[in-house]
DRENTORKOL-3810 file (N, C-alpha, C; in nm, 4 decimals):
REM DRENTORKOL-3810
@n.u->2.8024; n.v->-3.6164; n.w->-2.8317; ca.u->2.9200; ca.v->-3.6259; ca.w->-2.7472; c.u->2.8830; c.v->-3.5740; c.w->-2.6083
@n.u->2.9060; n.v->-3.6511; n.w->-2.5083; ca.u->2.8714; ca.v->-3.6077; ca.w->-2.3726; c.u->2.9617; c.v->-3.4921; c.w->-2.3271
@n.u->2.9008; n.v->-3.4071; n.w->-2.2410; ca.u->2.9767; ca.v->-3.2955; ca.w->-2.1830; c.u->2.9896; c.v->-3.3205; c.w->-2.0332
@n.u->3.0980; n.v->-3.2700; n.w->-1.9775; ca.u->3.1256; ca.v->-3.2893; ca.w->-1.8360; c.u->3.1625; c.v->-3.1565; c.w->-1.7710
@n.u->3.1434; n.v->-3.1518; n.w->-1.6426; ca.u->3.1895; ca.v->-3.0355; ca.w->-1.5668; c.u->3.2231; c.v->-3.0799; c.w->-1.4255
@n.u->3.3017; n.v->-2.9977; n.w->-1.3587; ca.u->3.3409; ca.v->-3.0274; ca.w->-1.2217; c.u->3.2388; c.v->-2.9684; c.w->-1.1267
@n.u->3.1893; n.v->-3.0489; n.w->-1.0353; ca.u->3.0954; ca.v->-3.0033; ca.w->-0.9340; c.u->3.1723; c.v->-2.9928; c.w->-0.8028
@n.u->3.1934; n.v->-2.8674; n.w->-0.7567; ca.u->3.2744; ca.v->-2.8489; ca.w->-0.6362; c.u->3.2027; c.v->-2.8988; c.w->-0.5106
@n.u->3.0695; n.v->-2.8976; n.w->-0.5108; ca.u->2.9964; ca.v->-2.9475; ca.w->-0.3938; c.u->3.0141; c.v->-3.0983; c.w->-0.3781
@n.u->3.0129; n.v->-3.1692; n.w->-0.4898; ca.u->3.0274; ca.v->-3.3153; ca.w->-0.4849; c.u->3.1735; c.v->-3.3575; c.w->-0.4984
@n.u->3.2599; n.v->-3.2627; n.w->-0.5351; ca.u->3.4032; ca.v->-3.2863; ca.w->-0.5529; c.u->3.4296; c.v->-3.3981; c.w->-0.6534
@n.u->3.3596; n.v->-3.3863; n.w->-0.7692; ca.u->3.3817; ca.v->-3.4842; ca.w->-0.8753; c.u->3.3379; c.v->-3.4249; c.w->-1.0084
@n.u->3.3662; n.v->-3.4939; n.w->-1.1166; ca.u->3.3251; ca.v->-3.4529; ca.w->-1.2496; c.u->3.1944; c.v->-3.5220; c.w->-1.2816
@n.u->3.0995; n.v->-3.4461; n.w->-1.3333; ca.u->2.9684; ca.v->-3.5032; ca.w->-1.3644; c.u->2.9342; c.v->-3.4767; c.w->-1.5098
@n.u->2.8493; n.v->-3.5611; n.w->-1.5658; ca.u->2.8043; ca.v->-3.5443; ca.w->-1.7027; c.u->2.6896; c.v->-3.4437; c.w->-1.7054
@n.u->2.6930; n.v->-3.3544; n.w->-1.8027; ca.u->2.5857; ca.v->-3.2561; ca.w->-1.8184; c.u->2.4853; c.v->-3.3138; c.w->-1.9159
@n.u->2.3636; n.v->-3.3349; n.w->-1.8704; ca.u->2.2586; ca.v->-3.3881; ca.w->-1.9560; c.u->2.1540; c.v->-3.2808; c.w->-1.9787
@n.u->2.0771; n.v->-3.2993; n.w->-2.0867; ca.u->1.9672; ca.v->-3.2065; ca.w->-2.1112; c.u->1.8665; c.v->-3.2188; c.w->-1.9981
@n.u->1.8178; n.v->-3.1067; n.w->-1.9499; ca.u->1.7228; ca.v->-3.1078; ca.w->-1.8400; c.u->1.7909; c.v->-3.1056; c.w->-1.7046
@n.u->1.9212; n.v->-3.1042; n.w->-1.6994; ca.u->1.9926; ca.v->-3.0963; ca.w->-1.5727; c.u->2.0149; c.v->-3.2320; c.w->-1.5098
@n.u->2.1082; n.v->-3.2367; n.w->-1.4177; ca.u->2.1429; ca.v->-3.3605; ca.w->-1.3498; c.u->2.0672; c.v->-3.3804; c.w->-1.2200
@n.u->2.0163; n.v->-3.2745; n.w->-1.1664; ca.u->1.9577; ca.v->-3.2815; ca.w->-1.0345; c.u->1.8060; c.v->-3.2716; c.w->-1.0429
@n.u->1.7368; n.v->-3.3444; n.w->-0.9600; ca.u->1.5916; ca.v->-3.3265; ca.w->-0.9575; c.u->1.5583; c.v->-3.1876; c.w->-0.9022
@n.u->1.4436; n.v->-3.1370; n.w->-0.9422; ca.u->1.4049; ca.v->-3.0047; ca.w->-0.8929; c.u->1.3854; c.v->-3.0092; c.w->-0.7429
@n.u->1.4343; n.v->-2.9090; n.w->-0.6749; ca.u->1.4128; ca.v->-2.9074; ca.w->-0.5300; c.u->1.2632; c.v->-2.9025; c.w->-0.4997
@n.u->1.2276; n.v->-2.9632; n.w->-0.3901; ca.u->1.0863; ca.v->-2.9643; ca.w->-0.3532; c.u->1.0423; c.v->-2.8221; c.w->-0.3223
@n.u->0.9327; n.v->-2.7864; n.w->-0.3818; ca.u->0.8794; ca.v->-2.6531; ca.w->-0.3581; c.u->0.7753; c.v->-2.6634; c.w->-0.2483
@n.u->0.8013; n.v->-2.5950; n.w->-0.1403; ca.u->0.7052; ca.v->-2.5954; ca.w->-0.0320; c.u->0.5999; c.v->-2.4898; c.w->-0.0602
@n.u->0.4769; n.v->-2.5288; n.w->-0.0526; ca.u->0.3675; ca.v->-2.4340; ca.w->-0.0747; c.u->0.3544; c.v->-2.3448; c.w->0.0479
@n.u->0.3288; n.v->-2.2192; n.w->0.0221; ca.u->0.3071; ca.v->-2.1260; ca.w->0.1312; c.u->0.1703; c.v->-2.1535; c.w->0.1921
@n.u->0.1604; n.v->-2.1629; n.w->0.3228; ca.u->0.0300; ca.v->-2.1878; ca.w->0.3843; c.u->-0.0699; c.v->-2.0787; c.w->0.3462
@n.u->-0.1937; n.v->-2.1188; n.w->0.3327; ca.u->-0.2961; ca.v->-2.0210; ca.w->0.2976; c.u->-0.3101; c.v->-1.9185; c.w->0.4078
@n.u->-0.3321; n.v->-1.7951; n.w->0.3676; ca.u->-0.3521; ca.v->-1.6882; ca.w->0.4638; c.u->-0.2237; c.v->-1.6229; c.w->0.5110
@n.u->-0.1085; n.v->-1.6730; n.w->0.4692; ca.u->0.0181; ca.v->-1.6129; ca.w->0.5083; c.u->0.0618; c.v->-1.5198; c.w->0.3970
@n.u->0.0797; n.v->-1.3948; n.w->0.4316; ca.u->0.1198; ca.v->-1.2941; ca.w->0.3340; c.u->0.2689; c.v->-1.2688; c.w->0.3496
@n.u->0.3401; n.v->-1.2719; n.w->0.2402; ca.u->0.4836; ca.v->-1.2479; ca.w->0.2470; c.u->0.5096; c.v->-1.1021; c.w->0.2841
@n.u->0.6261; n.v->-1.0791; n.w->0.3400; ca.u->0.6629; ca.v->-0.9444; ca.w->0.3794; c.u->0.7006; c.v->-0.8622; c.w->0.2562
@n.u->0.7165; n.v->-0.7334; n.w->0.2758; ca.u->0.7521; ca.v->-0.6439; ca.w->0.1663; c.u->0.8934; c.v->-0.6709; c.w->0.1175
@n.u->0.9138; n.v->-0.6521; n.w->-0.0112; ca.u->1.0496; ca.v->-0.6516; ca.w->-0.0627; c.u->1.1125; c.v->-0.5184; c.w->-0.0215
@n.u->1.2421; n.v->-0.5156; n.w->0.0089; ca.u->1.3049; ca.v->-0.3893; ca.w->0.0482; c.u->1.2896; c.v->-0.2836; c.w->-0.0607
@n.u->1.2635; n.v->-0.1601; n.w->-0.0181; ca.u->1.2511; ca.v->-0.0487; ca.w->-0.1123; c.u->1.3005; c.v->0.0793; c.w->-0.0460
@n.u->1.3370; n.v->0.1759; n.w->-0.1280; ca.u->1.3798; ca.v->0.3062; ca.w->-0.0761; c.u->1.2570; c.v->0.3959; c.w->-0.0718
@n.u->1.2345; n.v->0.4571; n.w->0.0438; ca.u->1.1182; ca.v->0.5438; ca.w->0.0628; c.u->1.1264; c.v->0.6633; c.w->-0.0312
@n.u->1.0100; n.v->0.7131; n.w->-0.0728; ca.u->1.0063; ca.v->0.8285; ca.w->-0.1621; c.u->1.0090; c.v->0.9596; c.w->-0.0854
@n.u->0.9944; n.v->0.9525; n.w->0.0467; ca.u->0.9932; ca.v->1.0731; ca.w->0.1293; c.u->1.1068; c.v->1.0643; c.w->0.2309
@n.u->1.1430; n.v->1.1798; n.w->0.2860; ca.u->1.2515; ca.v->1.1838; ca.w->0.3835; c.u->1.2030; c.v->1.1381; c.w->0.5205
@n.u->1.2987; n.v->1.1022; n.w->0.6041; ca.u->1.2690; ca.v->1.0512; ca.w->0.7380; c.u->1.3417; c.v->1.1378; c.w->0.8395
@n.u->1.2698; n.v->1.1810; n.w->0.9431; ca.u->1.3328; ca.v->1.2641; ca.w->1.0453; c.u->1.4382; c.v->1.1850; c.w->1.1222
@n.u->1.4209; n.v->1.0557; n.w->1.1353; ca.u->1.5162; ca.v->0.9736; ca.w->1.2082; c.u->1.6458; c.v->0.9529; c.w->1.1307
@n.u->1.6438; n.v->0.9763; n.w->1.0001; ca.u->1.7635; ca.v->0.9584; ca.w->0.9160; c.u->1.8245; c.v->1.0916; c.w->0.8766
@n.u->1.7883; n.v->1.1964; n.w->0.9460; ca.u->1.8441; ca.v->1.3280; ca.w->0.9137; c.u->1.7953; c.v->1.3827; c.w->0.7810
@n.u->1.6704; n.v->1.3537; n.w->0.7446; ca.u->1.6141; ca.v->1.4056; ca.w->0.6208; c.u->1.6476; c.v->1.3224; c.w->0.4982
@n.u->1.7088; n.v->1.2082; n.w->0.5156; ca.u->1.7411; ca.v->1.1214; ca.w->0.4013; c.u->1.6305; c.v->1.0187; c.w->0.3821
@n.u->1.6313; n.v->0.9534; n.w->0.2670; ca.u->1.5317; ca.v->0.8509; ca.w->0.2342; c.u->1.5826; c.v->0.7147; c.w->0.2779
@n.u->1.5173; n.v->0.6517; n.w->0.3757; ca.u->1.5659; ca.v->0.5230; ca.w->0.4248; c.u->1.5234; c.v->0.4070; c.w->0.3355
@n.u->1.5875; n.v->0.2932; n.w->0.3549; ca.u->1.5462; ca.v->0.1696; ca.w->0.2891; c.u->1.4545; c.v->0.0972; c.w->0.3867
@n.u->1.3322; n.v->0.0692; n.w->0.3437; ca.u->1.2320; ca.v->0.0026; ca.w->0.4261; c.u->1.2377; c.v->-0.1463; c.w->0.3930
@n.u->1.2500; n.v->-0.2295; n.w->0.4963; ca.u->1.2661; ca.v->-0.3725; ca.w->0.4724; c.u->1.1485; c.v->-0.4568; c.w->0.5195
@n.u->1.0497; n.v->-0.3978; n.w->0.5835; ca.u->0.9373; ca.v->-0.4780; ca.w->0.6319; c.u->0.8153; c.v->-0.3927; c.w->0.6607
@n.u->0.7033; n.v->-0.4585; n.w->0.6827; ca.u->0.5774; ca.v->-0.3881; ca.w->0.7090; c.u->0.5829; c.v->-0.3082; c.w->0.8386
@n.u->0.6413; n.v->-0.3666; n.w->0.9414; ca.u->0.6496; ca.v->-0.2958; ca.w->1.0687; c.u->0.7331; c.v->-0.1694; c.w->1.0536
@n.u->0.8455; n.v->-0.1804; n.w->0.9865; ca.u->0.9313; ca.v->-0.0636; ca.w->0.9642; c.u->0.8574; c.v->0.0404; c.w->0.8805
@n.u->0.7776; n.v->-0.0031; n.w->0.7842; ca.u->0.6985; ca.v->0.0880; ca.w->0.7012; c.u->0.5977; c.v->0.1648; c.w->0.7868
@n.u->0.5236; n.v->0.0933; n.w->0.8734; ca.u->0.4257; ca.v->0.1587; ca.w->0.9609; c.u->0.4928; c.v->0.2577; c.w->1.0546
@n.u->0.6070; n.v->0.2192; n.w->1.1130; ca.u->0.6793; ca.v->0.3091; ca.w->1.2029; c.u->0.7296; c.v->0.4325; c.w->1.1295
@n.u->0.7777; n.v->0.4152; n.w->1.0076; ca.u->0.8242; ca.v->0.5273; ca.w->0.9258; c.u->0.7109; c.v->0.6263; c.w->0.9003
@n.u->0.5928; n.v->0.5747; n.w->0.8625; ca.u->0.4787; ca.v->0.6619; ca.w->0.8366; c.u->0.4372; c.v->0.7365; c.w->0.9622
@n.u->0.4287; n.v->0.6653; n.w->1.0739; ca.u->0.3841; ca.v->0.7272; ca.w->1.1982; c.u->0.4847; c.v->0.8304; c.w->1.2484
@n.u->0.6121; n.v->0.7987; n.w->1.2422; ca.u->0.7175; ca.v->0.8861; ca.w->1.2916; c.u->0.7195; c.v->1.0189; c.w->1.2162
@n.u->0.6881; n.v->1.0162; n.w->1.0877; ca.u->0.6955; ca.v->1.1365; ca.w->1.0057; c.u->0.5605; c.v->1.2027; c.w->0.9816
@n.u->0.4533; n.v->1.1427; n.w->1.0319; ca.u->0.3204; ca.v->1.2002; ca.w->1.0132; c.u->0.2664; c.v->1.1805; c.w->0.8726
@n.u->0.3145; n.v->1.0792; n.w->0.8011; ca.u->0.2677; ca.v->1.0520; ca.w->0.6659; c.u->0.1456; c.v->0.9612; c.w->0.6690
@n.u->0.0632; n.v->0.9709; n.w->0.5650; ca.u->-0.0538; ca.v->0.8849; ca.w->0.5505; c.u->-0.0516; c.v->0.8308; c.w->0.4083
@n.u->-0.0691; n.v->0.6999; n.w->0.3937; ca.u->-0.0752; ca.v->0.6413; ca.w->0.2609; c.u->-0.2062; c.v->0.6808; c.w->0.1951
@n.u->-0.2004; n.v->0.7219; n.w->0.0707; ca.u->-0.3215; ca.v->0.7569; ca.w->-0.0016; c.u->-0.3968; c.v->0.6288; c.w->-0.0313
@n.u->-0.5243; n.v->0.6277; n.w->0.0041; ca.u->-0.6052; ca.v->0.5092; ca.w->-0.0169; c.u->-0.6132; c.v->0.4221; c.w->0.1061
@n.u->-0.5333; n.v->0.4504; n.w->0.2065; ca.u->-0.5360; ca.v->0.3707; ca.w->0.3286; c.u->-0.5792; c.v->0.4529; c.w->0.4491
@n.u->-0.6361; n.v->0.5695; n.w->0.4249; ca.u->-0.6790; ca.v->0.6515; ca.w->0.5363; c.u->-0.7978; c.v->0.5871; c.w->0.6048
@n.u->-0.8102; n.v->0.6129; n.w->0.7297; ca.u->-0.9264; ca.v->0.5639; ca.w->0.8027; c.u->-1.0326; c.v->0.6721; c.w->0.7981
@n.u->-1.1562; n.v->0.6310; n.w->0.7760; ca.u->-1.2673; ca.v->0.7244; ca.w->0.7715; c.u->-1.3047; c.v->0.7695; c.w->0.9115
@n.u->-1.4005; n.v->0.8601; n.w->0.9209; ca.u->-1.4416; ca.v->0.9068; ca.w->1.0528; c.u->-1.5036; c.v->0.7925; c.w->1.1317
@n.u->-1.4850; n.v->0.7976; n.w->1.2609; ca.u->-1.5448; ca.v->0.6966; ca.w->1.3475; c.u->-1.6963; c.v->0.7113; c.w->1.3418
@n.u->-1.7710; n.v->0.6041; n.w->1.3610; ca.u->-1.9169; ca.v->0.6131; ca.w->1.3542; c.u->-1.9738; c.v->0.7174; c.w->1.4492
@n.u->-1.9086; n.v->0.7407; n.w->1.5617; ca.u->-1.9589; ca.v->0.8417; ca.w->1.6551; c.u->-1.9391; c.v->0.9828; c.w->1.6001
@n.u->-1.8427; n.v->1.0023; n.w->1.5074; ca.u->-1.8177; ca.v->1.1337; ca.w->1.4492; c.u->-1.9113; c.v->1.1651; c.w->1.3332
@n.u->-1.9737; n.v->1.0644; n.w->1.2774; ca.u->-2.0605; ca.v->1.0858; ca.w->1.1619; c.u->-2.1894; c.v->1.1554; c.w->1.2066
@n.u->-2.2395; n.v->1.2499; n.w->1.1264; ca.u->-2.3636; ca.v->1.3175; ca.w->1.1646; c.u->-2.4819; c.v->1.2212; c.w->1.1579
@n.u->-2.5789; n.v->1.2461; n.w->1.2430; ca.u->-2.6991; ca.v->1.1629; ca.w->1.2406; c.u->-2.7773; c.v->1.1932; c.w->1.1132
@n.u->-2.8663; n.v->1.1035; n.w->1.0713; ca.u->-2.9451; ca.v->1.1292; ca.w->0.9497; c.u->-3.0252; c.v->1.2597; c.w->0.9584
@n.u->-3.0756; n.v->1.2937; n.w->1.0768; ca.u->-3.1504; ca.v->1.4188; ca.w->1.0917; c.u->-3.0592; c.v->1.5396; c.w->1.0735
@n.u->-2.9373; n.v->1.5322; n.w->1.1295; ca.u->-2.8437; ca.v->1.6424; ca.w->1.1112; c.u->-2.8035; c.v->1.6552; c.w->0.9642
@n.u->-2.7785; n.v->1.5419; n.w->0.8993; ca.u->-2.7390; ca.v->1.5451; ca.w->0.7590; c.u->-2.8502; c.v->1.6038; c.w->0.6735
@n.u->-2.9762; n.v->1.5657; n.w->0.7017; ca.u->-3.0896; ca.v->1.6199; ca.w->0.6253; c.u->-3.1014; c.v->1.7697; c.w->0.6499
@n.u->-3.0871; n.v->1.8105; n.w->0.7760; ca.u->-3.0944; ca.v->1.9530; ca.w->0.8073; c.u->-2.9846; c.v->2.0324; c.w->0.7379
@n.u->-2.8646; n.v->1.9750; n.w->0.7320; ca.u->-2.7544; ca.v->2.0423; ca.w->0.6636; c.u->-2.7840; c.v->2.0579; c.w->0.5152
@n.u->-2.8416; n.v->1.9542; n.w->0.4541; ca.u->-2.8755; ca.v->1.9631; ca.w->0.3115; c.u->-2.9814; c.v->2.0699; c.w->0.2881
@n.u->-3.0832; n.v->2.0729; n.w->0.3743; ca.u->-3.1898; ca.v->2.1721; ca.w->0.3590; c.u->-3.1309; c.v->2.3120; c.w->0.3719
@n.u->-3.0452; n.v->2.3338; n.w->0.4705; ca.u->-2.9840; ca.v->2.4660; ca.w->0.4876; c.u->-2.8958; c.v->2.5022; c.w->0.3685
@n.u->-2.8240; n.v->2.4051; n.w->0.3148; ca.u->-2.7412; ca.v->2.4313; ca.w->0.1969; c.u->-2.8270; c.v->2.4719; c.w->0.0775
@n.u->-2.9403; n.v->2.4040; n.w->0.0590; ca.u->-3.0298; ca.v->2.4378; ca.w->-0.0524; c.u->-3.0887; c.v->2.5765; c.w->-0.0325
@n.u->-3.1326; n.v->2.6069; n.w->0.0898; ca.u->-3.1883; ca.v->2.7413; ca.w->0.1172; c.u->-3.0848; c.v->2.8501; c.w->0.0930
@n.u->-2.9616; n.v->2.8241; n.w->0.1384; ca.u->-2.8558; ca.v->2.9231; ca.w->0.1190; c.u->-2.8271; c.v->2.9412; c.w->-0.0300
@n.u->-2.8264; n.v->2.8304; n.w->-0.1045; ca.u->-2.8004; ca.v->2.8398; ca.w->-0.2482; c.u->-2.9121; c.v->2.9155; c.w->-0.3188
@n.u->-3.0350; n.v->2.8897; n.w->-0.2801; ca.u->-3.1468; ca.v->2.9616; ca.w->-0.3420; c.u->-3.1443; c.v->3.1084; c.w->-0.3043
@n.u->-3.1012; n.v->3.1372; n.w->-0.1834; ca.u->-3.0909; ca.v->3.2768; ca.w->-0.1425; c.u->-2.9814; c.v->3.3491; c.w->-0.2195
@n.u->-2.8720; n.v->3.2801; n.w->-0.2447; ca.u->-2.7605; ca.v->3.3414; ca.w->-0.3165; c.u->-2.7887; c.v->3.3508; c.w->-0.4662
@n.u->-2.8522; n.v->3.2471; n.w->-0.5217; ca.u->-2.8713; ca.v->3.2403; ca.w->-0.6660; c.u->-3.0194; c.v->3.2300; c.w->-0.7028
@n.u->-3.1042; n.v->3.2450; n.w->-0.6043; ca.u->-3.2474; ca.v->3.2190; ca.w->-0.6255; c.u->-3.3119; c.v->3.3100; c.w->-0.7269
@n.u->-3.4309; n.v->3.2708; n.w->-0.7663; ca.u->-3.5032; ca.v->3.3509; ca.w->-0.8644; c.u->-3.5583; c.v->3.4748; c.w->-0.7990
@n.u->-3.5531; n.v->3.5826; n.w->-0.8720; ca.u->-3.6135; ca.v->3.7065; ca.w->-0.8225; c.u->-3.7619; c.v->3.7017; c.w->-0.8538
@n.u->-3.8419; n.v->3.7277; n.w->-0.7551; ca.u->-3.9860; ca.v->3.7228; ca.w->-0.7765; c.u->-4.0380; c.v->3.8565; c.w->-0.8300
@n.u->-3.9498; n.v->3.9519; n.w->-0.8366; ca.u->-3.9937; ca.v->4.0833; ca.w->-0.8894; c.u->-4.0201; c.v->4.0762; c.w->-1.0378
@n.u->-4.0904; n.v->4.1740; n.w->-1.0868; ca.u->-4.1239; ca.v->4.1761; ca.w->-1.2287; c.u->-4.0040; c.v->4.2170; c.w->-1.3114
@n.u->-4.0016; n.v->4.1694; n.w->-1.4326; ca.u->-3.8914; ca.v->4.2038; ca.w->-1.5231; c.u->-3.9392; c.v->4.3114; c.w->-1.6168
@n.u->-3.8512; n.v->4.3956; n.w->-1.6527; ca.u->-3.8881; ca.v->4.5035; ca.w->-1.7454; c.u->-3.8370; c.v->4.4761; c.w->-1.8812
END
């Protein structure tokens, strides 16, 4: 037995068939390399701009501004030292040698005789 329903968009009664009456809307593929924005979420930390309350973040730009405004850093997204800040290989080797000498001096073997 056929079933019917009223479709207010078409302003008429239509038959309900298995699989639906309408063709599936065309799905547009997202262009390659385009990353969707963040889904809205409530921040886990307070915001100075909101009087210490947790704001709802709705986009990447708002997320970056929130982090910068409050001095927060995402774990795992920190930037390492700039190449100019890194010690040279000679300095690093010298530091290791000094660390080993200091460790041997603190915990080194006593050359004195044992009784």
